[in-house]
PDB file of N, CA, C and O in Angstrom:
ATOM      1  N   MET A   1     -26.169   0.476  22.516  1.00  0.00           N
ATOM      2  CA  MET A   1     -24.802   0.350  22.048  1.00  0.00           C
ATOM      3  C   MET A   1     -24.126  -0.837  22.731  1.00  0.00           C
ATOM      4  O   MET A   1     -24.563  -1.287  23.790  1.00  0.00           O
ATOM      5  N   PRO A   2     -23.056  -1.336  22.112  1.00  0.00           N
ATOM      6  CA  PRO A   2     -22.354  -2.471  22.706  1.00  0.00           C
ATOM      7  C   PRO A   2     -21.733  -2.119  24.055  1.00  0.00           C
ATOM      8  O   PRO A   2     -21.246  -1.005  24.250  1.00  0.00           O
ATOM      9  N   ALA A   3     -21.754  -3.035  24.947  1.00  0.00           N
ATOM     10  CA  ALA A   3     -21.132  -2.938  26.269  1.00  0.00           C
ATOM     11  C   ALA A   3     -21.687  -1.788  27.095  1.00  0.00           C
ATOM     12  O   ALA A   3     -21.037  -1.358  28.048  1.00  0.00           O
ATOM     13  N   GLY A   4     -22.852  -1.281  26.767  1.00  0.00           N
ATOM     14  CA  GLY A   4     -23.497  -0.268  27.580  1.00  0.00           C
ATOM     15  C   GLY A   4     -22.852   1.101  27.537  1.00  0.00           C
ATOM     16  O   GLY A   4     -22.998   1.859  28.495  1.00  0.00           O
ATOM     17  N   VAL A   5     -22.143   1.458  26.472  1.00  0.00           N
ATOM     18  CA  VAL A   5     -21.556   2.795  26.367  1.00  0.00           C
ATOM     19  C   VAL A   5     -22.524   3.714  25.629  1.00  0.00           C
ATOM     20  O   VAL A   5     -23.381   3.257  24.872  1.00  0.00           O
ATOM     21  N   THR A   6     -22.374   4.988  25.856  1.00  0.00           N
ATOM     22  CA  THR A   6     -23.263   5.945  25.199  1.00  0.00           C
ATOM     23  C   THR A   6     -22.790   6.187  23.766  1.00  0.00           C
ATOM     24  O   THR A   6     -21.671   5.842  23.386  1.00  0.00           O
ATOM     25  N   TRP A   7     -23.696   6.798  22.981  1.00  0.00           N
ATOM     26  CA  TRP A   7     -23.340   7.117  21.599  1.00  0.00           C
ATOM     27  C   TRP A   7     -22.144   8.050  21.536  1.00  0.00           C
ATOM     28  O   TRP A   7     -21.280   7.890  20.674  1.00  0.00           O
ATOM     29  N   GLY A   8     -22.081   9.011  22.427  1.00  0.00           N
ATOM     30  CA  GLY A   8     -20.974   9.959  22.442  1.00  0.00           C
ATOM     31  C   GLY A   8     -19.638   9.276  22.680  1.00  0.00           C
ATOM     32  O   GLY A   8     -18.654   9.567  22.000  1.00  0.00           O
ATOM     33  N   GLN A   9     -19.605   8.362  23.653  1.00  0.00           N
ATOM     34  CA  GLN A   9     -18.368   7.632  23.937  1.00  0.00           C
ATOM     35  C   GLN A   9     -17.979   6.739  22.754  1.00  0.00           C
ATOM     36  O   GLN A   9     -16.803   6.624  22.409  1.00  0.00           O
ATOM     37  N   TYR A  10     -18.972   6.120  22.150  1.00  0.00           N
ATOM     38  CA  TYR A  10     -18.725   5.231  21.017  1.00  0.00           C
ATOM     39  C   TYR A  10     -18.149   6.019  19.831  1.00  0.00           C
ATOM     40  O   TYR A  10     -17.175   5.587  19.215  1.00  0.00           O
ATOM     41  N   ILE A  11     -18.742   7.154  19.517  1.00  0.00           N
ATOM     42  CA  ILE A  11     -18.266   7.973  18.399  1.00  0.00           C
ATOM     43  C   ILE A  11     -16.887   8.552  18.705  1.00  0.00           C
ATOM     44  O   ILE A  11     -16.030   8.598  17.823  1.00  0.00           O
ATOM     45  N   ALA A  12     -16.661   8.992  19.941  1.00  0.00           N
ATOM     46  CA  ALA A  12     -15.348   9.539  20.315  1.00  0.00           C
ATOM     47  C   ALA A  12     -14.263   8.471  20.192  1.00  0.00           C
ATOM     48  O   ALA A  12     -13.182   8.744  19.670  1.00  0.00           O
ATOM     49  N   PHE A  13     -14.539   7.273  20.662  1.00  0.00           N
ATOM     50  CA  PHE A  13     -13.563   6.191  20.558  1.00  0.00           C
ATOM     51  C   PHE A  13     -13.299   5.830  19.103  1.00  0.00           C
ATOM     52  O   PHE A  13     -12.151   5.649  18.699  1.00  0.00           O
ATOM     53  N   SER A  14     -14.373   5.725  18.315  1.00  0.00           N
ATOM     54  CA  SER A  14     -14.217   5.367  16.900  1.00  0.00           C
ATOM     55  C   SER A  14     -13.412   6.422  16.150  1.00  0.00           C
ATOM     56  O   SER A  14     -12.573   6.084  15.315  1.00  0.00           O
ATOM     57  N   THR A  15     -13.660   7.690  16.438  1.00  0.00           N
ATOM     58  CA  THR A  15     -12.921   8.774  15.794  1.00  0.00           C
ATOM     59  C   THR A  15     -11.454   8.733  16.195  1.00  0.00           C
ATOM     60  O   THR A  15     -10.577   8.863  15.341  1.00  0.00           O
ATOM     61  N   ALA A  16     -11.176   8.555  17.477  1.00  0.00           N
ATOM     62  CA  ALA A  16      -9.786   8.493  17.943  1.00  0.00           C
ATOM     63  C   ALA A  16      -9.062   7.292  17.332  1.00  0.00           C
ATOM     64  O   ALA A  16      -7.895   7.396  16.954  1.00  0.00           O
ATOM     65  N   ALA A  17      -9.746   6.161  17.237  1.00  0.00           N
ATOM     66  CA  ALA A  17      -9.133   4.970  16.650  1.00  0.00           C
ATOM     67  C   ALA A  17      -8.813   5.194  15.172  1.00  0.00           C
ATOM     68  O   ALA A  17      -7.738   4.816  14.706  1.00  0.00           O
ATOM     69  N   MET A  18      -9.740   5.804  14.435  1.00  0.00           N
ATOM     70  CA  MET A  18      -9.511   6.044  13.016  1.00  0.00           C
ATOM     71  C   MET A  18      -8.369   7.037  12.809  1.00  0.00           C
ATOM     72  O   MET A  18      -7.519   6.820  11.945  1.00  0.00           O
ATOM     73  N   LEU A  19      -8.334   8.109  13.576  1.00  0.00           N
ATOM     74  CA  LEU A  19      -7.267   9.092  13.434  1.00  0.00           C
ATOM     75  C   LEU A  19      -5.904   8.504  13.774  1.00  0.00           C
ATOM     76  O   LEU A  19      -4.912   8.825  13.119  1.00  0.00           O
ATOM     77  N   SER A  20      -5.844   7.650  14.787  1.00  0.00           N
ATOM     78  CA  SER A  20      -4.559   7.041  15.135  1.00  0.00           C
ATOM     79  C   SER A  20      -4.104   6.060  14.050  1.00  0.00           C
ATOM     80  O   SER A  20      -2.907   5.958  13.779  1.00  0.00           O
ATOM     81  N   MET A  21      -5.034   5.342  13.429  1.00  0.00           N
ATOM     82  CA  MET A  21      -4.663   4.444  12.329  1.00  0.00           C
ATOM     83  C   MET A  21      -4.148   5.223  11.132  1.00  0.00           C
ATOM     84  O   MET A  21      -3.154   4.835  10.517  1.00  0.00           O
ATOM     85  N   LEU A  22      -4.821   6.324  10.796  1.00  0.00           N
ATOM     86  CA  LEU A  22      -4.384   7.146   9.664  1.00  0.00           C
ATOM     87  C   LEU A  22      -3.022   7.769   9.939  1.00  0.00           C
ATOM     88  O   LEU A  22      -2.161   7.792   9.060  1.00  0.00           O
ATOM     89  N   ALA A  23      -2.823   8.268  11.142  1.00  0.00           N
ATOM     90  CA  ALA A  23      -1.535   8.869  11.498  1.00  0.00           C
ATOM     91  C   ALA A  23      -0.428   7.813  11.481  1.00  0.00           C
ATOM     92  O   ALA A  23       0.687   8.091  11.038  1.00  0.00           O
ATOM     93  N   GLY A  24      -0.724   6.630  11.951  1.00  0.00           N
ATOM     94  CA  GLY A  24       0.269   5.555  11.963  1.00  0.00           C
ATOM     95  C   GLY A  24       0.670   5.132  10.564  1.00  0.00           C
ATOM     96  O   GLY A  24       1.854   4.938  10.290  1.00  0.00           O
ATOM     97  N   SER A  25      -0.299   4.989   9.679  1.00  0.00           N
ATOM     98  CA  SER A  25       0.045   4.583   8.312  1.00  0.00           C
ATOM     99  C   SER A  25       0.818   5.688   7.595  1.00  0.00           C
ATOM    100  O   SER A  25       1.726   5.402   6.815  1.00  0.00           O
ATOM    101  N   GLN A  26       0.469   6.932   7.850  1.00  0.00           N
ATOM    102  CA  GLN A  26       1.204   8.038   7.237  1.00  0.00           C
ATOM    103  C   GLN A  26       2.642   8.082   7.748  1.00  0.00           C
ATOM    104  O   GLN A  26       3.570   8.340   6.982  1.00  0.00           O
ATOM    105  N   THR A  27       2.821   7.833   9.030  1.00  0.00           N
ATOM    106  CA  THR A  27       4.155   7.817   9.623  1.00  0.00           C
ATOM    107  C   THR A  27       5.013   6.715   9.004  1.00  0.00           C
ATOM    108  O   THR A  27       6.185   6.935   8.698  1.00  0.00           O
ATOM    109  N   VAL A  28       4.434   5.541   8.821  1.00  0.00           N
ATOM    110  CA  VAL A  28       5.165   4.422   8.208  1.00  0.00           C
ATOM    111  C   VAL A  28       5.617   4.799   6.803  1.00  0.00           C
ATOM    112  O   VAL A  28       6.763   4.544   6.429  1.00  0.00           O
ATOM    113  N   HIS A  29       4.720   5.406   6.019  1.00  0.00           N
ATOM    114  CA  HIS A  29       5.081   5.758   4.646  1.00  0.00           C
ATOM    115  C   HIS A  29       6.097   6.893   4.593  1.00  0.00           C
ATOM    116  O   HIS A  29       6.902   6.943   3.663  1.00  0.00           O
ATOM    117  N   GLN A  30       6.084   7.798   5.557  1.00  0.00           N
ATOM    118  CA  GLN A  30       7.062   8.874   5.587  1.00  0.00           C
ATOM    119  C   GLN A  30       8.431   8.371   6.044  1.00  0.00           C
ATOM    120  O   GLN A  30       9.459   8.790   5.511  1.00  0.00           O
ATOM    121  N   TYR A  31       8.443   7.479   7.024  1.00  0.00           N
ATOM    122  CA  TYR A  31       9.698   7.040   7.627  1.00  0.00           C
ATOM    123  C   TYR A  31      10.361   5.907   6.846  1.00  0.00           C
ATOM    124  O   TYR A  31      11.551   5.979   6.537  1.00  0.00           O
ATOM    125  N   TYR A  32       9.593   4.857   6.525  1.00  0.00           N
ATOM    126  CA  TYR A  32      10.163   3.682   5.872  1.00  0.00           C
ATOM    127  C   TYR A  32      10.139   3.755   4.352  1.00  0.00           C
ATOM    128  O   TYR A  32      10.915   3.053   3.702  1.00  0.00           O
ATOM    129  N   ARG A  33       9.291   4.564   3.771  1.00  0.00           N
ATOM    130  CA  ARG A  33       9.148   4.718   2.325  1.00  0.00           C
ATOM    131  C   ARG A  33       9.055   3.357   1.622  1.00  0.00           C
ATOM    132  O   ARG A  33       9.938   3.005   0.839  1.00  0.00           O
ATOM    133  N   PRO A  34       7.993   2.592   1.899  1.00  0.00           N
ATOM    134  CA  PRO A  34       7.912   1.227   1.375  1.00  0.00           C
ATOM    135  C   PRO A  34       7.741   1.136  -0.144  1.00  0.00           C
ATOM    136  O   PRO A  34       8.046   0.090  -0.717  1.00  0.00           O
ATOM    137  N   LEU A  35       7.273   2.171  -0.806  1.00  0.00           N
ATOM    138  CA  LEU A  35       7.048   2.084  -2.251  1.00  0.00           C
ATOM    139  C   LEU A  35       8.176   2.689  -3.072  1.00  0.00           C
ATOM    140  O   LEU A  35       8.088   2.735  -4.299  1.00  0.00           O
ATOM    141  N   GLN A  36       9.221   3.148  -2.423  1.00  0.00           N
ATOM    142  CA  GLN A  36      10.304   3.814  -3.127  1.00  0.00           C
ATOM    143  C   GLN A  36      11.051   2.867  -4.079  1.00  0.00           C
ATOM    144  O   GLN A  36      11.455   3.283  -5.165  1.00  0.00           O
ATOM    145  N   ASP A  37      11.234   1.620  -3.692  1.00  0.00           N
ATOM    146  CA  ASP A  37      11.970   0.663  -4.524  1.00  0.00           C
ATOM    147  C   ASP A  37      11.044  -0.381  -5.153  1.00  0.00           C
ATOM    148  O   ASP A  37      11.455  -1.518  -5.382  1.00  0.00           O
ATOM    149  N   LEU A  38       9.819  -0.003  -5.426  1.00  0.00           N
ATOM    150  CA  LEU A  38       8.849  -0.939  -5.989  1.00  0.00           C
ATOM    151  C   LEU A  38       9.285  -1.450  -7.355  1.00  0.00           C
ATOM    152  O   LEU A  38       9.140  -2.639  -7.639  1.00  0.00           O
ATOM    153  N   SER A  39       9.817  -0.575  -8.208  1.00  0.00           N
ATOM    154  CA  SER A  39      10.248  -0.998  -9.551  1.00  0.00           C
ATOM    155  C   SER A  39      11.368  -2.032  -9.470  1.00  0.00           C
ATOM    156  O   SER A  39      11.374  -3.004 -10.226  1.00  0.00           O
ATOM    157  N   ASP A  40      12.312  -1.825  -8.559  1.00  0.00           N
ATOM    158  CA  ASP A  40      13.404  -2.792  -8.396  1.00  0.00           C
ATOM    159  C   ASP A  40      12.873  -4.144  -7.943  1.00  0.00           C
ATOM    160  O   ASP A  40      13.309  -5.184  -8.436  1.00  0.00           O
ATOM    161  N   TYR A  41      11.935  -4.130  -7.008  1.00  0.00           N
ATOM    162  CA  TYR A  41      11.349  -5.374  -6.501  1.00  0.00           C
ATOM    163  C   TYR A  41      10.592  -6.115  -7.610  1.00  0.00           C
ATOM    164  O   TYR A  41      10.712  -7.332  -7.749  1.00  0.00           O
ATOM    165  N   ILE A  42       9.814  -5.369  -8.393  1.00  0.00           N
ATOM    166  CA  ILE A  42       9.045  -5.988  -9.483  1.00  0.00           C
ATOM    167  C   ILE A  42       9.989  -6.616 -10.502  1.00  0.00           C
ATOM    168  O   ILE A  42       9.772  -7.752 -10.924  1.00  0.00           O
ATOM    169  N   ASN A  43      11.044  -5.885 -10.907  1.00  0.00           N
ATOM    170  CA  ASN A  43      11.994  -6.425 -11.884  1.00  0.00           C
ATOM    171  C   ASN A  43      12.694  -7.671 -11.354  1.00  0.00           C
ATOM    172  O   ASN A  43      12.922  -8.618 -12.106  1.00  0.00           O
ATOM    173  N   LYS A  44      13.035  -7.679 -10.072  1.00  0.00           N
ATOM    174  CA  LYS A  44      13.693  -8.844  -9.476  1.00  0.00           C
ATOM    175  C   LYS A  44      12.773 -10.059  -9.506  1.00  0.00           C
ATOM    176  O   LYS A  44      13.216 -11.167  -9.808  1.00  0.00           O
ATOM    177  N   GLU A  45      11.510  -9.859  -9.196  1.00  0.00           N
ATOM    178  CA  GLU A  45      10.560 -10.973  -9.196  1.00  0.00           C
ATOM    179  C   GLU A  45      10.224 -11.437 -10.616  1.00  0.00           C
ATOM    180  O   GLU A  45       9.958 -12.620 -10.829  1.00  0.00           O
ATOM    181  N   LEU A  46      10.233 -10.535 -11.572  1.00  0.00           N
ATOM    182  CA  LEU A  46       9.933 -10.912 -12.955  1.00  0.00           C
ATOM    183  C   LEU A  46      11.017 -11.803 -13.546  1.00  0.00           C
ATOM    184  O   LEU A  46      10.739 -12.580 -14.459  1.00  0.00           O
ATOM    185  N   LYS A  47      12.238 -11.707 -13.048  1.00  0.00           N
ATOM    186  CA  LYS A  47      13.330 -12.533 -13.574  1.00  0.00           C
ATOM    187  C   LYS A  47      13.092 -14.020 -13.340  1.00  0.00           C
ATOM    188  O   LYS A  47      13.714 -14.854 -13.998  1.00  0.00           O
ATOM    189  N   ASN A  48      12.197 -14.365 -12.410  1.00  0.00           N
ATOM    190  CA  ASN A  48      11.886 -15.765 -12.125  1.00  0.00           C
ATOM    191  C   ASN A  48      10.867 -16.345 -13.107  1.00  0.00           C
ATOM    192  O   ASN A  48      10.578 -17.541 -13.058  1.00  0.00           O
ATOM    193  N   LEU A  49      10.322 -15.519 -13.991  1.00  0.00           N
ATOM    194  CA  LEU A  49       9.289 -15.961 -14.926  1.00  0.00           C
ATOM    195  C   LEU A  49       9.883 -16.153 -16.321  1.00  0.00           C
ATOM    196  O   LEU A  49      10.954 -15.624 -16.620  1.00  0.00           O
ATOM    197  N   PRO A  50       9.188 -16.911 -17.174  1.00  0.00           N
ATOM    198  CA  PRO A  50       9.653 -17.077 -18.559  1.00  0.00           C
ATOM    199  C   PRO A  50       9.688 -15.726 -19.289  1.00  0.00           C
ATOM    200  O   PRO A  50       8.964 -14.797 -18.929  1.00  0.00           O
ATOM    201  N   GLU A  51      10.538 -15.631 -20.318  1.00  0.00           N
ATOM    202  CA  GLU A  51      10.766 -14.365 -21.027  1.00  0.00           C
ATOM    203  C   GLU A  51       9.487 -13.797 -21.629  1.00  0.00           C
ATOM    204  O   GLU A  51       9.243 -12.594 -21.533  1.00  0.00           O
ATOM    205  N   ASN A  52       8.659 -14.651 -22.253  1.00  0.00           N
ATOM    206  CA  ASN A  52       7.439 -14.142 -22.889  1.00  0.00           C
ATOM    207  C   ASN A  52       6.461 -13.566 -21.858  1.00  0.00           C
ATOM    208  O   ASN A  52       5.755 -12.598 -22.142  1.00  0.00           O
ATOM    209  N   VAL A  53       6.424 -14.150 -20.691  1.00  0.00           N
ATOM    210  CA  VAL A  53       5.552 -13.648 -19.627  1.00  0.00           C
ATOM    211  C   VAL A  53       6.119 -12.341 -19.070  1.00  0.00           C
ATOM    212  O   VAL A  53       5.363 -11.416 -18.772  1.00  0.00           O
ATOM    213  N   GLN A  54       7.428 -12.262 -18.929  1.00  0.00           N
ATOM    214  CA  GLN A  54       8.075 -11.035 -18.443  1.00  0.00           C
ATOM    215  C   GLN A  54       7.721  -9.851 -19.322  1.00  0.00           C
ATOM    216  O   GLN A  54       7.357  -8.786 -18.822  1.00  0.00           O
ATOM    217  N   VAL A  55       7.826 -10.033 -20.628  1.00  0.00           N
ATOM    218  CA  VAL A  55       7.574  -8.945 -21.573  1.00  0.00           C
ATOM    219  C   VAL A  55       6.127  -8.471 -21.456  1.00  0.00           C
ATOM    220  O   VAL A  55       5.863  -7.269 -21.427  1.00  0.00           O
ATOM    221  N   LYS A  56       5.201  -9.413 -21.391  1.00  0.00           N
ATOM    222  CA  LYS A  56       3.778  -9.066 -21.318  1.00  0.00           C
ATOM    223  C   LYS A  56       3.472  -8.312 -20.022  1.00  0.00           C
ATOM    224  O   LYS A  56       2.779  -7.296 -20.049  1.00  0.00           O
ATOM    225  N   ILE A  57       3.975  -8.796 -18.901  1.00  0.00           N
ATOM    226  CA  ILE A  57       3.697  -8.164 -17.611  1.00  0.00           C
ATOM    227  C   ILE A  57       4.342  -6.782 -17.543  1.00  0.00           C
ATOM    228  O   ILE A  57       3.719  -5.834 -17.064  1.00  0.00           O
ATOM    229  N   LYS A  58       5.585  -6.656 -18.018  1.00  0.00           N
ATOM    230  CA  LYS A  58       6.253  -5.349 -18.021  1.00  0.00           C
ATOM    231  C   LYS A  58       5.481  -4.335 -18.854  1.00  0.00           C
ATOM    232  O   LYS A  58       5.320  -3.181 -18.455  1.00  0.00           O
ATOM    233  N   GLN A  59       5.006  -4.776 -20.015  1.00  0.00           N
ATOM    234  CA  GLN A  59       4.250  -3.878 -20.882  1.00  0.00           C
ATOM    235  C   GLN A  59       2.966  -3.417 -20.190  1.00  0.00           C
ATOM    236  O   GLN A  59       2.638  -2.232 -20.228  1.00  0.00           O
ATOM    237  N   GLU A  60       2.244  -4.335 -19.565  1.00  0.00           N
ATOM    238  CA  GLU A  60       1.005  -3.976 -18.881  1.00  0.00           C
ATOM    239  C   GLU A  60       1.267  -3.021 -17.714  1.00  0.00           C
ATOM    240  O   GLU A  60       0.519  -2.064 -17.519  1.00  0.00           O
ATOM    241  N   LEU A  61       2.323  -3.275 -16.941  1.00  0.00           N
ATOM    242  CA  LEU A  61       2.633  -2.417 -15.801  1.00  0.00           C
ATOM    243  C   LEU A  61       3.092  -1.030 -16.243  1.00  0.00           C
ATOM    244  O   LEU A  61       2.806  -0.039 -15.570  1.00  0.00           O
ATOM    245  N   GLN A  62       3.798  -0.953 -17.364  1.00  0.00           N
ATOM    246  CA  GLN A  62       4.232   0.347 -17.875  1.00  0.00           C
ATOM    247  C   GLN A  62       3.044   1.151 -18.380  1.00  0.00           C
ATOM    248  O   GLN A  62       2.987   2.366 -18.192  1.00  0.00           O
ATOM    249  N   GLU A  63       2.088   0.471 -19.024  1.00  0.00           N
ATOM    250  CA  GLU A  63       0.881   1.152 -19.497  1.00  0.00           C
ATOM    251  C   GLU A  63       0.063   1.685 -18.323  1.00  0.00           C
ATOM    252  O   GLU A  63      -0.535   2.756 -18.426  1.00  0.00           O
ATOM    253  N   GLU A  64       0.030   0.960 -17.219  1.00  0.00           N
ATOM    254  CA  GLU A  64      -0.710   1.389 -16.037  1.00  0.00           C
ATOM    255  C   GLU A  64       0.049   2.426 -15.209  1.00  0.00           C
ATOM    256  O   GLU A  64      -0.519   3.031 -14.300  1.00  0.00           O
ATOM    257  N   GLY A  65       1.320   2.630 -15.518  1.00  0.00           N
ATOM    258  CA  GLY A  65       2.115   3.603 -14.795  1.00  0.00           C
ATOM    259  C   GLY A  65       2.689   3.098 -13.496  1.00  0.00           C
ATOM    260  O   GLY A  65       3.152   3.891 -12.675  1.00  0.00           O
ATOM    261  N   VAL A  66       2.670   1.791 -13.292  1.00  0.00           N
ATOM    262  CA  VAL A  66       3.212   1.206 -12.061  1.00  0.00           C
ATOM    263  C   VAL A  66       4.717   1.029 -12.173  1.00  0.00           C
ATOM    264  O   VAL A  66       5.447   1.261 -11.209  1.00  0.00           O
ATOM    265  N   LEU A  67       5.177   0.625 -13.330  1.00  0.00           N
ATOM    266  CA  LEU A  67       6.587   0.308 -13.544  1.00  0.00           C
ATOM    267  C   LEU A  67       7.216   1.368 -14.430  1.00  0.00           C
ATOM    268  O   LEU A  67       6.676   1.715 -15.481  1.00  0.00           O
ATOM    269  N   ASN A  68       8.369   1.882 -13.997  1.00  0.00           N
ATOM    270  CA  ASN A  68       9.102   2.865 -14.790  1.00  0.00           C
ATOM    271  C   ASN A  68       9.707   2.177 -16.001  1.00  0.00           C
ATOM    272  O   ASN A  68      10.110   1.017 -15.920  1.00  0.00           O
ATOM    273  N   LYS A  69       9.773   2.870 -17.099  1.00  0.00           N
ATOM    274  CA  LYS A  69      10.390   2.290 -18.309  1.00  0.00           C
ATOM    275  C   LYS A  69      11.885   2.221 -18.110  1.00  0.00           C
ATOM    276  O   LYS A  69      12.540   3.230 -17.848  1.00  0.00           O
ATOM    277  N   SER A  70      12.418   1.013 -18.239  1.00  0.00           N
ATOM    278  CA  SER A  70      13.878   0.830 -18.075  1.00  0.00           C
ATOM    279  C   SER A  70      14.382  -0.220 -19.020  1.00  0.00           C
ATOM    280  O   SER A  70      15.577  -0.516 -19.035  1.00  0.00           O
TER     281      SER A  70
END
């Protein structure tokens, strides 16, 4: 194993690292709610594009269920 550690230490460290990453990402999504205003952000960014492109992208996103119909 790398750096002369045993398999047990390596697996324990890897498990602890993975669990802390999962807990951290879950905490971020619970506290900051980054996807809550996704539709507003998408609509704001689409306004910078030509009208024909806006319509096509909105239609595709609505079909995929990413963008709420508005």
